C-alpha positions as CSV (number, residue, x, y, z in Angstrom):
1,M,-31.6,-9.4,-20.4
2,A,-29.0,-8.1,-22.8
3,H,-25.6,-7.1,-21.4
4,P,-23.8,-4.1,-22.7
5,V,-21.3,-4.9,-25.5
6,D,-17.7,-4.5,-24.4
7,P,-15.7,-5.5,-27.5
8,S,-12.4,-4.3,-26.0
9,G,-12.8,-6.3,-22.8
10,L,-11.9,-3.2,-20.8
11,G,-14.6,-4.0,-18.3
12,R,-13.1,-7.4,-17.7
13,V,-9.6,-6.0,-17.4
14,L,-10.7,-3.4,-14.9
15,S,-12.5,-6.1,-12.9
16,E,-9.4,-8.3,-12.9
17,T,-7.2,-5.4,-11.8
18,M,-9.5,-4.5,-9.0
19,S,-9.8,-8.1,-7.9
20,A,-6.0,-8.5,-7.9
21,L,-5.5,-5.3,-5.8
22,G,-8.3,-6.3,-3.5
23,Q,-6.7,-9.7,-2.8
24,F,-3.5,-8.0,-1.7
25,T,-4.9,-5.2,0.3
26,G,-7.7,-6.8,2.3
27,G,-5.8,-9.7,3.9
28,P,-7.0,-11.9,6.8
29,D,-5.5,-9.7,9.4
30,S,-7.3,-6.5,8.4
31,D,-8.9,-6.4,11.9
32,A,-5.5,-6.6,13.6
33,P,-4.6,-3.7,15.8
34,P,-2.1,-1.3,14.3
35,P,1.6,-1.9,15.1
36,E,3.2,0.0,18.0
37,G,6.8,1.0,18.2
38,H,8.8,1.0,21.5
39,G,11.9,2.9,22.3
40,E,14.0,3.6,25.4
41,A,16.9,5.6,26.4
42,A,19.0,6.4,29.5
43,D,19.3,2.7,30.4
44,G,15.5,2.3,30.4
45,L,14.8,5.3,32.5
46,V,12.9,6.9,29.6
47,Q,10.4,4.7,27.7
48,V,8.2,5.7,24.8
49,T,5.5,3.9,22.8
50,V,4.3,5.3,19.4
51,G,1.6,4.3,17.0
52,P,0.3,5.4,13.6
53,P,-0.1,8.0,12.2
54,G,2.9,9.3,14.2
55,R,1.5,9.7,17.6
56,I,3.2,9.2,21.0
57,T,0.8,6.9,22.9
58,A,2.9,6.5,26.1
59,L,5.9,8.3,27.7
60,T,7.2,6.8,30.9
61,L,9.9,8.6,33.0
62,D,11.5,6.7,35.9
63,A,11.8,9.0,39.0
64,R,15.6,8.7,38.6
65,A,15.3,10.4,35.2
66,M,13.9,13.5,36.9
67,R,17.3,14.0,38.6
68,M,18.9,14.6,35.2
69,A,19.7,18.1,33.9
70,S,16.8,19.3,31.7
71,E,19.0,19.4,28.6
72,S,20.2,15.8,29.1
73,L,16.6,14.6,29.8
74,A,15.4,16.3,26.6
75,E,18.1,14.5,24.7
76,E,17.2,11.2,26.2
77,I,13.5,11.7,25.5
78,T,14.4,12.6,21.9
79,E,16.5,9.5,21.6
80,A,13.7,7.3,23.0
81,V,11.1,8.8,20.7
82,N,13.3,8.4,17.6
83,A,14.0,4.8,18.6
84,A,10.3,4.1,19.0
85,F,9.5,5.6,15.6
86,A,12.3,3.5,14.0
87,D,10.8,0.4,15.7
88,L,7.3,1.3,14.4
89,Q,8.6,1.8,10.9
90,E,10.3,-1.6,11.0
91,K,7.2,-3.4,12.3
92,A,4.9,-1.6,9.8
93,T,7.2,-2.6,6.9
94,A,7.3,-6.2,8.1
95,A,3.5,-6.3,8.4
96,V,3.0,-5.0,4.9
97,S,5.6,-7.4,3.5
98,E,3.8,-10.3,5.2
99,Q,0.4,-9.2,3.8
100,V,1.4,-8.2,0.3
101,D,3.4,-10.4,-2.1
102,L,4.6,-7.6,-4.3
103,G,6.2,-9.9,-6.8
104,S,3.1,-11.9,-7.3
105,L,1.0,-8.7,-7.5
106,G,3.4,-7.3,-10.1
107,D,3.3,-10.5,-12.2
108,R,-0.5,-10.5,-12.1
109,L,-0.7,-6.8,-13.0
110,R,1.8,-7.3,-15.9
111,K,-0.3,-10.1,-17.3
112,I,-3.4,-7.9,-17.0
113,Q,-1.6,-5.1,-18.8
114,E,-0.5,-7.4,-21.6
115,D,-4.1,-8.7,-22.0
116,A,-5.4,-5.1,-22.0
117,G,-2.8,-4.2,-24.7
118,R,-3.8,-7.1,-26.9
119,Q,-7.5,-6.3,-26.4
120,L,-7.0,-2.6,-27.2
121,T,-5.1,-3.5,-30.3
122,A,-7.8,-5.8,-31.5
123,F,-10.5,-3.2,-30.7
124,T,-8.5,-0.5,-32.6
125,D,-8.0,-2.8,-35.5
126,A,-11.7,-3.5,-35.6
127,L,-12.5,0.2,-35.6
128,V,-10.1,0.9,-38.4
129,E,-11.6,-2.0,-40.4
130,A,-15.1,-0.7,-39.8
131,Q,-14.0,2.8,-40.8
132,D,-12.4,1.5,-44.0
133,R,-15.6,-0.5,-44.8
134,L,-17.7,2.7,-44.3
135,A,-15.4,4.7,-46.5
136,R,-15.6,2.0,-49.3
137,Q,-19.4,1.9,-49.1
138,G,-19.5,5.7,-49.3
139,G,-17.4,5.7,-52.4
140,K,-19.7,3.3,-54.3
């Protein structure tokens, strides 16, 4: 069976690009649970757990925290929530860094870009040459 002609190699370049991206986004730990962030305040009397996409999954208040003034308790909860989100951000960044070697991906994509540029130049040159031949034949 005849395959479609792809003189520019664009199909191959697109396939290589998708393959490179797929290699760096799938990863062996794709079934791993999402990271959680933990934070606490008021010497551990207020504890918070958060998870993506920005949800509080647990809030624990020690009974002693209930003796605090409401304004102070609100400040401590805010501090614990912010600490938990900072922890989540740090863990998520670390997880992405472990799964994706951005330097390697960048190198591969640069090579693909260079190959695509050469192929497009060759394809354009071939089109110009064909156009010139047609123009010469029409002038005879």
